[in-house]
N, C-alpha and C positions, 0 to 999 in steps of 0.2 A: 339668533341661534336657532337654526332650522331643525326640525325633528317632528315629534308629536308629543303634545303636552295635554294634560288633563287638569282642569282647575275645579275645585270644589269650594263653594261658598255656602256657609252655614249661617243663615240670617237669624235663626232663633237659638243659637248655640248656648248662651248662658241660661236660657229658660229650659230648653229640652234636656240639658244635662242634669238639671235639678228635678225635673218632673218627668214622669213616665210610668207606664204600667201596662197591664193587659188591656185595659179600657181607657182611652184618652178622655180626660176631663178638662173643662175650661180652666185655663190657668193664665196668669199674667205676672210678669216680672216688674217690680216697682223700680223707680229711679232712686238715686242716692238719698234723696230727702224722704222718700216713702209717701209722697203726695200724689204722684201721677203714674200712669201706666207707661212703662218703657217698652215692653214687648208683650205680645199676646199670641197664643197659639190659634190654630184653625177653629177648634170648637168655640173658643171665646169670640173670635171674629164673626162667626156665623150668627151669634146672638147679639151683635151690635157693639162689642168692645173694640175700641180703636186706640192706636198709639197716641200718647199725650193726653188721654182722657183722665179726668180726676178719679180718684179711687172711689169716692162716694157715688159718683155717677155710674161707674162700672159695676159696683155692687148692687145698685138699684136695678140695673138691667139684668144682671146674672147674680142672684143671691148666693149661689153655690160656687162662685168664682174662687179659685185657689190662688191666693196671693203669695208670691215668692220674693224673699228678700235677696238682693244681689250680694254676691261674694266676689269682690274685685280681685282678691288674692288667688282665687281658684280659676279665674278665666284664662290666664296664660297656660296653666297646667292642663286645662281641658283641651286646649288646642294641641298641646304636646301629646296628650293621650290619644287624640285622633290621628296624629302623625304616626304613632306606634301602630294603631289599628290599620292604617293605610299601607303598612309594610307588606301586607299580603298581596297588594296590587302592584307595588313598585318598590325597588330598593333605593330610589332617588326621590326623596320627598323634601319639599321646601315649605317652611312656615310662612304664611302670608297674614300677619296680624291685621285686624283682631279676630277674624273669623274665616280664614281661607287657607287652603292647602293646594300646593302645586305639585303634580306628579309627572315624572317622565315615563311615558308608557310605550315609546317606540320600541324599546328593547323587550317589552313584555307581550307583544302581540303574538309572537310564536308560541309562547307558553300558554296563553289563553285561547289560542287557535282563532285569532281574529279580534277586531275591535268590538264587534257586536256581542260576542260572548263575554268579553271583559266588562262591557257596559251593563249587560244584564246582571252579571254577578255583583257589580257595584250597587246597582239599584236594589237588588235583593238584600244585600247586607245592610244598606241604609234603612230599608223598611223593617228589617228584623230588629235593628237598634232603635227604631222610631225616631230617626233624625231626618229633618227636612233639609235638603241641599239643592242648590242650583249648580249644575255641572255642565261643562262644555269642553270640547277639545279645540286645539289650535296648533298651527305650525310654529308658533313662537309662544313663550310664556305670557307675554303681554296680550297677545291675541286671545289666548284661552281665557285669561282673566276678564277681558272686556266682554267676550261673548257670554261668559257665565253670568256676569252682572246684568246683562241685557235679557236674560231669560233662559239661556242654554242653547247648545248646539252640539251635534255629534257628526263628525265626518273625519275621514282619514286622509283626504286629498287636500293639498295646500291651495289649489285653485278654488275649491269649495269654501275654504276659510276666507280667502280674499273676497270672494263674491258676497259672503255674508257680512264681512266687515264693511264693504262699501255701502250697505244699507243701514249701518249703525248711525244713530243721531250724533252729531258733534257734541251735544250736551253730555253724552256718556264718557267722553274723553276725560281722563284724570289730569286736567290742566288747572292752572290758576283761574280764579274767577274773572280777572281782568282779561285774560287771554280768551276765555270762552265768550265774553261779551264782544270782543273785537271780531271773533269769527261770526257771531250772530249779526253784527253790524254789517259785515261784508256779504251777507246772504248765503253763507256756507252752512246749510242745514244738515247735510249728510257727509259722512267720512269719504265717500267716493268722490265728491266734488273737491274735497281738500287734497286727496291723493292725485287728482288729475292736474293740479297746478305744477309748474316747474319748481324744482327744489331750491335753486339758487335765488330766484325772485321771492319765493316764500320765506326763505331765511332772511332776505334783505328787508322785507316788510314786517314780518311777525317775529323775527328773532331766530337764532340758531337752535335754541332749546326746543322749539316746536318741530323743526326738521329732524333733530336727533331723536325726539320721541316717536315720530313717524317711522324713522328708520328702524328703531327697535321693534315697533309694532309689525312692520312688514317683513322683517328678517334681513334687511340690508346691513344692519349693525348688530354684532353679537350682544346678547343680554343674558349671560350665565347667572342662574340663581344661586343662592347660598343654601346648600343642602343641610338637612337636619341630621344630626349625629345621635343615634340611639344611645341611651346610657349603658354603662357596663352591667348594671344590676337593675332588675325590674322592681319598681315600687310605685304604686299608684293609690291614690285616695279619692274617694267620692263621698261628699257630704249628702245627707238626705234632707229633703225639705221639711219632713215631719218625723216624729218619733214612730218607730216600728216595733210592735210587740209580738208579731208572729214571724217565725223563721221563713215561712214560705213566701212572705212579702219581700224578702231580701234577694230573691232569685233574679228579678229583673235588673236591678242595679248591678248585681254581681255579674250578669251576662255582659254588661258593657266593660267591666274591668277585665274579664276573661277574653273579650275580643281584643283589647289592647295587648294582653299577654300573648295571644296568638300571633299578632303582627310583630311583636318584639321577637318571638322565637323564630318566626320565619325569616326575619331579617338577619338573625344571628346564625341560622341553621342549627338550632338547638332543640332539645326536648327537655321539658321540665320534669323533674323527678318528685319535687316536693314543694308545696305552697303553704304559706302562712297567711291565714285570713284573720284579721282583727276586726271585731265588732266594737265600734267606738260607742261608748256610753257616757253618761253624765259623770265626769270626773274620774273615769276609769275605762278599761277596755277588756274585752273577753276574747281571747285568742284561741284558735284551733288550727290543727295541722291537717292537710289533705295531701296524700301521696299517691303515686302511680308506680306499679311494680316495675315497669320497663321504660317509663318516661312517655310523655304525650305532648302533642302540639295543638291538637284540635280544641277549640273553646267549648264545643258541645260535649265532648268527653269529660272535660274538667267540670263543666256545669252539672253533669249527672253525678259525678263523685261528690261534689259539694252539696248537692241536694240530699244524697244519702247521709252525708255527715251531719247536715243541719237537722235532719228528721229526728235524731236522737239527742239533740242539744236543747237544754233548758235555758232560756234567756234569764239572766239575773236582773237586768234592767232594760228599759226600752233602748233601742239602737238608734243613734243619730248619724252614723256614718260608717263607711266601710274602708278598710285599708288592706290591700293585697300586695304580697311580696313573694317573689320566687327565690328560693334559697339554694336549690340544688339543680344542676343541669347536666346534660350529657350531649355529646355531638350527635348530629343526625346522620346516620349511615345511609349511604346510597343503597338502593335495592340490589340484592345479589341473586335474584331469581333468574333462571335461564328461560329460554323460550318455551320449554315444555313444563315449567313448574305449575303446580296447581295454584288457583287463586287463594289468597289468604282468607281465613274466616273473618266474618264481620265482627264477631266477638272473640278476641284473642284470649289465650289463657292469662296473659298479663292483665287485661281488662277485667276478667272474671275475678282474679285474686284481689284487684284493687277495689272492686265493688264489695266483695266480701269483707275486706278490711274496713271500709267506710261504714258498712251496715252493722257489723258485729263488733268492731273495735280492733285496735292494733294487737292486743294480746289474745284475741280469739283465734288467731291463725298461728300455726307453727309449722316447721319442717322437721323431718326425721333424719337424723344422721347416725351412722353406725358407731358402735363402741367395740372396744377390744375385749369381748367377753364370749366364752364358748356357749353360754346358755342362750337359747333363742329369745327368751322373754327378757333378757338383760342386754341384748346386743344392740339396742337402739336407745336413743334419748331424744326428747324434743329440743329444738333450737329455734332462735328467733328467725323470722322470715326474711329480714333485711339481708340483702346481698345475694339472694337466691338467683334473681334474674340478671344481676350484673355478671354472673359467671357464664350464663348460658345464652345471653342475648345476641352474641356474635355468631352463633351457629347458623349455617345456611338453612333456608326454608325447606329445601329438599331433604336435608338430614333430619330436621325436626319432624318431618312428616313420615319418616321411614317406618317407625313402629306402627303407625296406623294401618299400613298395608300388610306387612308380614311380620308378626312377632317371632316366628320361627327363625328369622334371619338375624335376630339380635345376637351379638356375640356374647359369649360367656365371659363374665368378668369385665363388662364393657365400661360404659361411661361413668357409672358409679355415682350418679347424682342422687341426693336424698329426695324422698317424697315429701309431701306436704299434707297436713290434715287440718280440719276445722274442729273447734271445740264448741259444743252446744247442740241442743236437740233440734234446732231449726236451721242448721247450716245449709242443708240441701236446697232450701228455697230462699236463702238470704239475699241472693243476687238477682232477685226478680224472676226466678224460674229457670235461669240459664244453667245453673250448676246441677240441676236434677238429672241432666243427661249423663254427667260424669260422676254421680254419687256412688260411692263404694266405701267399704271398710277395708283398710289395708293393714298388714302386719309387716314390719321391716324384715328383710331376709338376712339371715346370718350365714356365714360360711362362704363357699366359693360362688354361690348363686346370688350374693348380695348385690353386686354391681348389675347383674342381668335384671333382677326384679326391680331394683331402684331405677334403672333406665326406663322400664315400662311405665312406672308411675310418673316419672318426670317428663317423659315424652308425651304422655296423654294430655295432661293439663299442668305440667310442672308440679305434679302432686295430685293425689286423689282426695276428694273431699269426703269426709265421713258424714254419715247421715244420723249421727247421734248414737251410734252403737258403742257401748262401753265394754263389750265383750272382746277380749283379746286372748287368743290361745293359738297354738300351733298344732298342725296335723302333719304327719309324715309324708308330705307330697314328695319331698326330695330329702336326701340324707343331710342331716345337720342344719335344716332350715325350716322356717315356718312358712305357712301358705296364705292364700287369700281367703278371707272369711266372708261369706255372704256377699260376694262381689256382684255388683249390678253394672257391668261394663257395657259400653256400646258394642254394636255388632262387629266393629272393626277390631275389637280387642278380645274376641272369643278365642280360646285356645284350640288348637288342632290336636286331635287325639294321636296323630302320628308323631307329634313333637314331645309327648309326655310318656314316661314309662308306664307300662300296665302293672296291675297288681301282682301278677305272677312272674314278671320279668326279674324282679329283685333289683338290688342296687349294691354298689360296691361297699357302701358304708353300712349295709345291713338294715337300712330303713325300709319302711313299708311303702307300697306304691300309692296310687291315688285311692282315696276313700270311695266307698260305694255311694250310690245315690242318697242324697240327704241334704239338709240345709247348709252344710259346710262345703259342699263340692264346688 
């Protein structure tokens, strides 16, 4: 089955999935009896620890060696988790137990703009997760596997793959031991020597199984793999090798779970709205919810929200494992921006609101909705923030950015979306300094201007964040409505004097014009 395939072999998968951190430490995985070393990482090998060494000998060489007990039940789940993670590189992934993945990448070269860019992105992601892997490309699945087990190779041309296969030792072929001994007895040391022999005589002397194997290797016979089907719902668990008592130490294993989540979401073309993170403890679990206002796919964005949520969490007991589940999703819409649309901001309003919720709590944020009351101070009420972005996320980017350019063009009685406010004296700096640019104190507008003023607030950041001011009153800026008090808006939101009535112009409702210079203007 010709094409372009990528094979990933993880020789230390059971050990590296249980160990990891910001600084690699010598670690070794024990065998089933716990008497000898089954696997050891690079820091341990540098100090003399080897495979099959007795535990007492290894500890005498490296006293600080971290010993890890194997978990046979988790090993197949670890490979499935990596298959979900690899969904960011290919939609066709095949499991190759016990520690291999096969990816079809011929259809992904245009997306990554070439094999070299895909290869670099793959190596960067593996380094970020601290996973060691032998990777190779091949024009057939079996060729990619053999080249990866032989040390690795990267090329997009089938002729280059065949040239590299001819140099492969025959001992690397996955054949029976008796078959390999016969090849050695005939003096066939390289695969190129074996491929140069006539196929019919080779099948007569060594059997048709060998020629069928060579045909699958070279692509003369199809060899379709069995592809991995992602589950309908995301739920992944990662045990920890030791008890963790600090929440910041949970971020590295959590990064691996979120990387699996990102691959799952990319394969499904979804965005996650809400995650459930369970901290497994002795005999119990401590659960917390992490949400995003508009839905997110990127693992780094979710990691930032989880970090903010964990900062205000008090652990009841030491944590022995993590379990992550995605509970709410939405479809991933295609970009609707035209050629002349402005570039979206790096920190969107949805990301800002999500950070504020994780830092301050779900009840610290609310939105304002109008009420049927003629009194300005009674014409609004707080409402839960959930559902605010679900109503406005389908608006085009050009429409969302309209009020930033000219507020005077906002229609009277327009979109009528309610604004949003934060409760608490430190709301303006709760999101790491991002919300200080948008900090202002708002009063909901009653009367005919309610929709106009509400659209200003919702289009700025889907609501204006209050900087802890509890003073709410209305001045007669317009008839029958309240005004903006001590507003500190960006330069794009400054009112033009030509758009507002002067003090002497009067109004149809008999209200006063703009107040004079003062703290409330």
